[in-house]
C-alpha positions as CSV (number, residue, x, y, z in Angstrom):
1,M,0.0,0.0,0.0
2,D,1.5,3.4,-1.0
3,N,1.9,6.3,1.4
4,K,-0.9,8.3,-0.1
5,K,-3.4,5.5,0.4
6,Q,-2.3,5.1,4.0
7,V,-2.7,8.8,4.7
8,E,-6.3,8.7,3.2
9,I,-7.2,5.7,5.4
10,L,-5.8,7.3,8.5
11,S,-7.7,10.5,7.7
12,V,-11.0,8.6,7.4
13,V,-10.3,6.7,10.7
14,K,-9.5,9.9,12.5
15,S,-12.8,11.5,11.3
16,I,-14.8,8.5,12.5
17,L,-13.1,8.5,15.9
18,E,-13.7,12.3,16.3
19,S,-17.4,11.9,15.4
20,L,-17.8,9.2,18.1
21,L,-16.4,11.6,20.7
22,Y,-18.8,14.3,19.8
23,A,-21.2,15.0,22.7
24,P,-24.2,17.2,21.8
25,D,-26.2,19.2,24.3
26,M,-29.3,17.4,25.4
27,I,-32.8,18.5,26.5
28,D,-35.4,16.4,28.1
29,V,-38.2,15.1,25.9
30,G,-41.5,15.1,27.8
31,R,-44.8,16.8,28.0
32,D,-43.1,20.2,28.5
33,I,-41.3,20.0,25.2
34,W,-44.2,21.7,23.5
35,K,-43.5,24.8,25.7
36,R,-39.9,24.8,24.5
37,L,-40.8,24.5,20.8
38,K,-41.8,27.9,19.4
39,R,-44.9,28.3,17.1
40,P,-43.8,29.2,13.6
41,S,-44.1,32.9,13.1
42,E,-45.3,34.3,9.8
43,L,-42.8,36.6,8.1
44,G,-43.6,39.4,5.7
45,E,-43.1,39.0,1.9
46,P,-39.7,37.4,1.3
47,K,-36.8,39.1,-0.4
48,T,-35.3,37.5,-3.5
49,K,-33.6,34.8,-1.4
50,N,-34.2,31.2,-2.4
51,G,-32.3,28.0,-1.6
52,I,-29.4,27.8,0.8
53,V,-28.2,31.2,2.0
54,G,-25.7,31.1,4.8
55,N,-27.2,29.0,7.6
56,T,-30.7,29.3,6.3
57,F,-32.7,27.4,3.7
58,Y,-35.4,29.5,1.9
59,S,-38.2,27.9,-0.1
60,G,-39.7,30.3,-2.5
61,K,-41.9,27.6,-3.9
62,Y,-43.4,26.5,-0.6
63,K,-42.9,29.8,1.3
64,F,-41.0,28.7,4.4
65,Q,-37.5,29.0,5.9
66,I,-35.5,26.9,8.3
67,S,-32.0,27.4,9.8
68,I,-29.2,25.4,11.3
69,P,-27.4,26.7,14.5
70,D,-23.8,25.8,13.7
71,D,-21.4,23.7,11.6
72,N,-22.5,20.5,13.4
73,W,-25.3,20.5,10.9
74,R,-25.6,20.8,7.1
75,F,-28.3,21.1,4.5
76,W,-28.7,18.6,1.7
77,E,-31.0,18.8,-1.3
78,P,-31.9,15.2,-1.8
79,T,-31.6,13.5,-5.2
80,P,-34.5,11.9,-7.0
81,Q,-32.9,8.5,-6.4
82,Y,-32.8,9.1,-2.7
83,I,-36.4,10.3,-2.6
84,A,-37.5,7.1,-4.5
85,S,-35.6,5.0,-1.9
86,L,-37.9,6.4,0.9
87,G,-40.9,4.6,-0.5
88,T,-43.5,4.8,-3.2
89,D,-45.5,7.5,-1.3
90,Y,-42.6,9.9,-1.8
91,T,-42.7,9.5,-5.6
92,L,-46.3,10.8,-5.8
93,P,-46.7,14.4,-7.2
94,N,-48.5,15.7,-4.1
95,L,-45.5,15.0,-1.8
96,D,-42.1,16.7,-1.9
97,V,-38.9,16.8,0.3
98,P,-37.3,20.1,-0.6
99,I,-34.5,19.9,2.0
100,I,-32.9,17.5,4.5
101,I,-30.8,18.5,7.4
102,L,-28.0,16.1,8.5
103,S,-25.7,16.1,11.5
104,T,-22.1,16.2,10.6
105,N,-21.4,13.8,13.4
106,M,-22.3,10.2,14.0
107,I,-23.8,9.8,17.5
108,R,-24.1,6.3,18.9
109,L,-23.4,4.9,15.4
110,Y,-26.4,6.8,14.0
111,R,-26.4,10.1,12.0
112,P,-29.2,12.4,13.3
113,I,-31.3,13.5,10.4
114,M,-34.2,15.9,9.9
115,F,-36.7,15.7,7.0
116,I,-38.7,18.7,5.9
117,T,-41.6,17.4,3.8
118,V,-44.4,19.3,2.1
119,E,-47.7,17.7,1.1
120,D,-50.5,19.2,-1.0
121,V,-53.6,18.3,1.0
122,G,-56.1,20.3,-1.1
123,T,-59.2,21.2,0.9
124,F,-58.3,19.2,3.9
125,T,-58.4,21.4,6.9
126,S,-58.5,19.2,10.1
127,I,-55.2,19.3,11.9
128,Q,-56.6,16.8,14.4
129,E,-57.2,14.2,11.6
130,L,-53.9,15.0,9.9
131,A,-52.0,14.4,13.2
132,Q,-53.8,11.0,13.7
133,L,-52.9,10.0,10.1
134,E,-49.3,10.9,10.8
135,K,-49.4,8.9,14.1
136,M,-50.6,5.9,12.2
137,S,-47.9,6.4,9.5
138,L,-45.2,6.4,12.2
139,E,-46.6,3.3,13.8
140,T,-46.6,1.6,10.4
141,D,-42.9,2.4,10.2
142,G,-42.3,0.7,13.5
143,Y,-42.4,3.6,16.0
144,L,-44.5,3.6,19.2
145,V,-46.7,6.6,19.7
146,D,-48.7,7.2,22.9
147,Q,-51.8,9.2,22.3
148,E,-50.7,11.6,25.1
149,N,-47.6,12.4,23.0
150,V,-49.7,13.8,20.2
151,K,-50.2,17.5,20.9
152,I,-52.7,19.5,18.9
153,Q,-52.7,23.3,18.7
154,S,-55.9,24.0,16.8
155,R,-55.6,27.7,17.2
156,N,-52.7,27.9,14.8
157,N,-53.3,24.7,12.9
158,S,-50.2,22.9,14.2
159,A,-49.4,19.6,16.0
160,G,-46.5,17.8,17.5
161,I,-45.7,14.1,17.9
162,I,-43.1,12.3,20.0
163,A,-42.4,8.7,18.8
164,T,-40.1,6.1,20.2
165,G,-39.0,2.6,19.6
166,G,-37.9,2.8,16.0
167,T,-35.0,0.5,15.0
168,Y,-31.9,1.0,12.9
169,L,-29.7,-1.9,11.8
170,Q,-32.0,-4.1,14.0
171,R,-30.4,-2.9,17.2
172,Q,-30.4,0.9,17.6
173,I,-33.5,2.4,19.2
174,V,-34.4,5.6,17.2
175,S,-36.7,8.3,18.5
176,C,-38.6,10.9,16.4
177,V,-39.9,14.3,17.3
178,E,-42.2,15.7,14.6
179,M,-43.9,19.1,14.2
180,I,-46.8,19.5,11.7
181,Y,-48.2,22.8,10.3
182,L,-51.3,23.1,8.1
183,R,-51.7,26.2,5.9
184,A,-53.4,27.1,2.6
185,S,-53.8,23.6,1.2
186,K,-50.2,22.6,2.3
187,A,-49.1,20.4,5.2
188,F,-45.5,20.9,6.5
189,Y,-43.9,18.1,8.3
190,I,-40.5,18.6,10.2
191,Q,-39.2,15.3,11.5
192,A,-36.1,14.9,13.7
193,H,-34.7,11.3,14.0
194,Y,-32.0,10.5,16.5
195,V,-30.8,7.8,19.0
196,P,-31.4,8.9,22.6
197,D,-29.0,8.1,25.5
198,D,-31.7,6.1,27.2
199,P,-34.7,4.8,25.2
200,E,-36.8,4.8,28.4
201,T,-36.3,8.5,29.0
202,P,-35.5,9.9,25.5
203,Q,-33.7,13.2,25.1
204,M,-33.5,15.4,22.0
205,F,-30.3,17.1,21.0
206,G,-30.3,20.8,21.7
207,G,-29.4,21.6,18.1
208,M,-32.4,19.8,16.8
209,Q,-34.7,21.9,19.1
210,D,-33.0,25.0,17.6
211,I,-33.7,23.8,14.1
212,L,-37.3,22.9,14.8
213,S,-37.8,26.3,16.5
214,S,-36.3,28.2,13.5
215,F,-39.0,27.0,11.1
216,K,-41.0,30.0,9.8
217,L,-43.8,30.4,7.3
218,I,-43.6,33.2,4.8
219,K,-46.7,35.1,3.7
């Protein structure tokens, strides 16, 4: 093996070891999490920004923005091939994943990931029914969702779900915190998937809370 190849391998090994040492800030996940998560504020007419600008992603098409707090996270605009790998539902024209947010660190052998999905729901206006449909969808994917962990905020057409017990590589227990917003025939889903320290008392990474709280709708 030549020296160049050895240097490349050592660099990869070093990156993996550094990511395993990364210790993110944690916050408790429980009934009070809804008090920590801000409601999405509605901004005025956007400027000409669209796409990734600095630490913020702007969607001119769907009229929202979302930000990352630091360089422990990065945006990724998914390829059609990746979208197709998520399942047949994601290939339908009424569903779109304009942006994905990835942790730059592996945490407990899992890379935390956040999906921002937009669905055209037409004249559907019930946030309660939408949240129950999403609860059933998560359960179909193998998550456990207690009804008390489905929070509805009818006043501003939003909902939140805490799901636990998902699996990764048949051994890692994955949790999911999801926020749902319904506005003008569009449903916005922001899902945060991660491996908690303790599956019995799941905690969410502080950075994920910052990202969820940064979501804003644009008029």
